[in-house]
C-alpha positions in Angstrom: -19.5 -61.2 -0.1 -15.8 -60.3 -0.3 -14.4 -57.8 2.2 -13.8 -55.2 -0.5 -17.4 -54.3 -0.5 -17.1 -53.1 3.1 -13.8 -51.4 3.1 -13.9 -47.6 2.9 -11.8 -44.7 2.1 -8.5 -45.3 3.8 -7.3 -41.8 2.9 -9.5 -39.5 2.7 -20.4 -41.3 0.9 -36.6 -47.0 -0.6 -39.3 -45.4 -1.6 -39.3 -43.4 -4.8 -38.5 -39.8 -4.1 -41.4 -37.4 -4.9 -40.0 -34.4 -6.7 -41.9 -31.2 -5.8 -42.3 -28.4 -8.2 -39.8 -26.3 -6.3 -37.2 -29.0 -6.5 -37.7 -29.5 -10.2 -37.4 -25.8 -10.8 -34.1 -25.8 -8.8 -32.5 -28.8 -10.5 -34.4 -29.1 -13.8 -33.7 -28.3 -17.4 -31.0 -25.8 -18.1 -30.7 -26.1 -21.8 -27.1 -27.1 -22.7 -25.4 -25.0 -25.3 -25.4 -26.7 -28.7 -22.4 -28.7 -29.7 -20.8 -28.5 -33.1 -21.9 -31.2 -35.5 -19.9 -33.7 -37.5 -21.7 -35.7 -40.2 -25.0 -34.6 -38.8 -24.3 -35.7 -35.2 -23.2 -33.5 -32.3 -19.5 -33.6 -31.4 -19.5 -34.5 -27.7 -16.9 -33.1 -25.3 -15.0 -36.1 -23.7 -14.8 -35.9 -20.0 -13.2 -38.3 -17.4 -14.6 -38.2 -13.9 -12.6 -39.9 -11.2 -14.5 -41.3 -8.2 -13.1 -41.8 -4.7 -13.9 -45.6 -4.5 -15.3 -48.6 -6.3 -18.7 -48.1 -7.9 -21.6 -47.9 -5.4 -24.9 -46.2 -4.7 -23.0 -43.2 -3.3 -21.9 -42.6 -7.0 -25.3 -43.4 -8.4 -26.3 -40.0 -9.9 -23.2 -39.9 -12.1 -23.8 -43.4 -13.4 -27.4 -42.5 -13.9 -26.5 -39.5 -16.1 -24.6 -41.9 -18.4 -27.2 -44.6 -18.4 -30.1 -42.3 -19.2 -28.3 -40.1 -21.7 -28.4 -36.9 -19.6 -24.7 -36.2 -20.2 -25.1 -36.7 -23.9 -28.0 -34.2 -23.9 -25.5 -31.7 -22.4 -23.0 -32.4 -25.1 -20.8 -34.6 -23.0 -19.2 -38.0 -23.5 -18.4 -39.0 -19.9 -16.3 -41.8 -18.7 -16.2 -42.7 -15.0 -12.8 -43.9 -13.7 -13.2 -45.8 -10.4 -11.0 -44.9 -7.4 -9.6 -47.3 -4.8 -7.2 -47.5 -1.9 -4.1 -47.0 -4.0 -5.6 -44.2 -6.3 -4.5 -40.6 -5.7 -7.3 -38.7 -7.3 -5.8 -35.2 -6.8 -2.6 -36.4 -8.5 -4.6 -37.7 -11.4 -6.5 -34.5 -11.6 -3.5 -32.2 -11.5 -1.7 -34.4 -14.2 -4.7 -34.1 -16.5 -5.4 -37.8 -16.4 -8.9 -37.0 -15.3 -10.9 -33.8 -15.8 -13.0 -33.8 -12.6 -12.6 -35.7 -9.3 -15.0 -36.8 -6.5 -13.5 -35.5 -3.4 -14.5 -33.8 -0.1 -14.3 -30.4 1.6 -11.2 -31.1 3.5 -9.2 -32.1 0.5 -9.5 -28.8 -1.3 -8.9 -26.9 1.9 -5.6 -28.7 2.1 -5.0 -27.9 -1.5 -5.5 -24.2 -0.8 -3.1 -24.5 2.1 -0.5 -26.1 0.0 -0.9 -24.0 -3.2 -2.5 -26.8 -5.2 -5.0 -25.3 -7.8 -7.8 -27.7 -7.1 -11.3 -26.2 -6.7 -14.6 -27.6 -5.5 -17.4 -26.6 -7.9 -20.4 -28.6 -6.5 -21.2 -30.7 -3.4 -23.6 -33.6 -4.0 -23.5 -34.8 -0.3 -24.5 -32.1 2.2 -23.3 -34.5 5.0 -20.2 -36.6 5.1 -21.4 -40.2 5.8 -18.5 -40.9 8.2 -19.8 -42.6 11.4 -18.6 -44.1 14.6 -20.4 -47.4 15.5 -21.0 -48.8 19.0 -22.6 -51.8 20.7 -26.1 -51.3 22.1 -27.1 -51.8 25.7 -23.8 -50.7 27.3 -24.9 -47.2 28.4 -23.8 -45.3 25.3 -26.4 -42.7 24.3 -24.5 -40.0 22.4 -21.2 -39.5 20.6 -19.8 -37.8 23.7 -20.3 -41.0 25.7 -17.5 -42.6 23.7 -14.9 -40.5 25.5 -12.4 -42.8 27.1 -13.7 -45.9 25.3 -11.6 -48.0 22.9 -12.3 -47.0 19.2 -11.0 -48.7 16.1 -9.9 -46.0 13.7 -7.7 -45.9 10.6 -4.6 -43.9 10.2 -6.5 -41.5 7.9 -8.6 -40.4 10.9 -5.5 -38.7 12.3 -5.7 -36.0 9.6 -9.5 -35.8 9.3 -12.1 -36.3 12.0 -10.0 -37.5 15.0 -8.4 -34.1 15.8 -12.0 -32.7 15.7 -13.2 -35.3 18.2 -10.3 -34.5 20.5 -10.9 -30.8 20.3 -14.7 -30.8 20.7 -15.4 -34.0 22.8 -12.2 -34.5 24.7 -11.3 -37.8 23.0 -7.7 -38.9 23.7 -5.1 -40.8 21.6 -4.9 -43.6 24.1 -8.5 -44.5 23.0 -7.4 -45.4 19.5 -7.0 -48.9 18.3 -5.7 -49.7 14.8 -8.5 -50.4 12.4 -7.7 -52.9 9.6 -11.0 -52.6 7.8 -12.6 -55.7 9.3 -15.4 -55.8 11.9 -14.0 -58.8 13.8 -12.3 -57.0 16.7 -15.3 -54.8 17.2 -17.6 -57.8 17.3 -15.4 -59.5 19.9 -15.2 -56.5 22.3 -18.6 -55.3 23.4 -17.1 -52.2 25.0 -15.4 -51.1 21.8 -16.5 -48.8 18.9 -15.2 -48.5 15.4 -15.3 -46.1 12.4 -17.4 -46.8 9.4 -19.5 -45.4 6.6 -23.2 -44.8 7.2 -24.1 -46.6 4.0 -22.3 -49.9 4.5 -20.6 -51.1 7.8 -23.7 -50.9 9.9 -25.4 -53.4 7.6 -22.5 -55.8 7.7 -22.4 -55.6 11.5 -26.1 -56.3 11.7 -25.8 -59.3 9.3 -22.7 -60.9 10.9 -23.1 -59.7 14.6 -26.9 -60.4 14.7 -27.6 -57.1 16.4 -28.4 -53.6 15.4 -25.5 -51.3 16.3 -25.6 -47.7 17.5 -24.6 -45.4 14.7 -23.3 -41.8 15.3 -23.1 -39.7 12.1 -20.3 -37.2 12.7 -22.0 -34.7 10.5 -24.8 -34.4 13.1 -22.2 -33.7 15.8 -20.3 -30.8 14.2 -18.0 -32.4 11.7 -19.4 -30.7 8.6 -17.3 -31.1 5.4 -19.1 -31.4 2.1 -18.7 -34.8 0.5 -19.1 -36.5 -2.9 -18.0 -33.3 -4.4 -17.1 -32.3 -7.9 -13.6 -30.9 -8.1 -11.5 -29.6 -11.0 -8.4 -27.7 -11.8 -8.5 -23.9 -11.6 -7.4 -23.6 -15.2 -10.4 -25.6 -16.3 -12.7 -23.1 -14.5 -10.9 -20.1 -16.1 -10.5 -21.5 -19.6 -13.7 -23.5 -20.1 -16.4 -22.4 -17.6 -19.2 -23.6 -20.0 -17.8 -27.1 -19.9 -17.7 -27.1 -16.1 -21.3 -25.7 -15.9 -22.6 -28.4 -18.3 -20.9 -31.2 -16.3 -22.2 -29.8 -13.0 -25.8 -29.3 -14.4 -26.0 -32.7 -16.0 -24.6 -34.5 -12.9 -27.2 -32.8 -10.7 -30.0 -33.9 -13.1 -28.5 -37.4 -12.9 -28.8 -37.4 -9.2 -32.5 -36.3 -9.2 -33.1 -39.0 -11.8 -31.3 -41.6 -9.7 -33.2 -40.8 -6.5 -36.4 -41.1 -8.4 -35.7 -44.4 -10.2 -32.2 -45.8 -9.6 -32.4 -48.9 -11.7 -30.5 -47.6 -14.9 -27.6 -46.3 -12.8 -27.5 -49.4 -10.7 -27.0 -51.6 -13.7 -23.9 -49.6 -14.6 -22.7 -49.7 -11.0 -22.9 -53.4 -10.9 -21.2 -53.7 -14.3 -18.2 -51.6 -13.1 -18.2 -53.3 -9.7 -19.5 -56.9 -10.0 -19.1 -57.5 -6.3 -21.7 -54.9 -5.5 -25.0 -56.4 -4.3 -28.6 -55.3 -4.7 -29.0 -55.5 -0.9 -26.1 -53.0 -0.2 -27.3 -50.6 -3.0 -30.8 -50.6 -1.5 -29.5 -50.1 2.0 -27.2 -47.3 0.9 -30.0 -45.4 -0.8 -32.3 -45.9 2.2 -29.7 -44.3 4.5 -28.9 -41.5 2.1 -32.6 -40.5 2.2 -33.2 -41.2 5.9 -30.3 -39.0 7.0 -30.9 -36.2 4.4 -27.4 -36.8 3.0 -28.3 -35.1 -0.3 -31.6 -33.4 0.2 -31.2 -30.9 3.0 -33.7 -28.1 3.5 -31.5 -25.8 1.5 -31.0 -28.2 -1.4 -34.8 -28.8 -1.6 -35.2 -25.1 -2.3 -32.0 -24.3 -4.3 -31.0 -27.6 -5.8 -28.7 -30.5 -5.3 -25.0 -29.6 -5.4 -25.5 -26.4 -3.3 -22.7 -24.9 -1.4 -22.5 -21.7 0.7 -19.8 -19.4 1.8 -21.0 -19.6 5.4 -20.8 -23.4 5.5 -17.2 -23.4 4.1 -16.2 -20.7 6.6 -17.7 -22.6 9.5 -16.0 -25.9 8.5 -12.6 -24.1 8.0 -12.8 -22.5 11.4 -13.6 -25.9 12.9 -10.5 -27.4 11.2 -8.4 -24.5 12.4 -9.6 -25.1 16.0 -8.8 -28.8 15.7 -5.3 -28.0 14.4 -5.9 -29.6 11.0 -5.9 -26.3 8.9 -3.6 -23.4 9.2 -5.3 -20.2 10.2 -3.6 -18.1 7.5 -4.9 -20.4 4.7 -7.0 -18.5 2.1 -9.8 -21.0 2.4 -11.9 -19.3 -0.3 -9.5 -20.7 -2.9 -10.9 -24.1 -2.1 -14.2 -23.6 -3.8 -16.4 -21.5 -6.1 -20.1 -20.9 -5.9 -20.4 -19.9 -9.5 -21.8 -23.2 -10.8 -24.4 -24.2 -8.2 -27.5 -22.8 -6.5 -29.1 -21.6 -9.7 -32.5 -22.2 -11.3 -31.9 -24.6 -14.2 -34.0 -23.5 -17.1 
């Protein structure tokens, strides 16, 4: 497998899911408003959704909504534009090249701070899958035990989770080692740790290193941004809220469908990203379910995509404490709760 499958966001994602009646009521069947017809066929609204990386299981619900015709049911003709290391999604969104973007909580907080009119309208991942990975059997038990140990991190960590680790766990900059998106240095140094993504790097380490690494999900240690979000321009929300609602609702239905039977979406994922493997897709889905990345207690009751004011405020305060966000930022401009947490009829 080429290295590209294991590289992750340099800038800042088995068993069939049993859907309970409550979950179905929360995510289910909001009837899309009818579209005008042309020659007897509905005229679909064309939408381009930009993702934050190459096609993978972490994007599965959006691909599923295309593959199963859910978007079309909601009057939408959706194209997914893959991201990558050199793709600036916010720039594409602001220029109008894409209509919605897959981002994360910190991105729109920064947008609010800098006066960029980008708004998060839904959050598919309740936990950011960012992890730190360590060797077993060296006395490491918790994330805090990594204080003082060498850790391979990317430059992007300096403006995301590293200041948080310094503020909360006493990590210091002299621990950092440059991470070049390969696991080689980590495998050679048993006392080292490295950054990764819950849904990929641990599998590669297990396959190549012949051992099961320790994995610390930062979301379980206080780093709580929403991830795999749906973001759009403020003008879109103000001028066409129905279109935003239909895209959010259809995407949420796509995610429930994908978690139940991912095969249709997986076929499109592998078409867009031929280097993606069935093994990695299966592993990613397993970890998404195991760690409750999508289905938290709240989303089981109120539906996938849920966001809350309290969660945003808590994360903002954490970023202020870490020195990442400015305390006078109007953080409420980063999101709106108008499109999520509703019963879909």
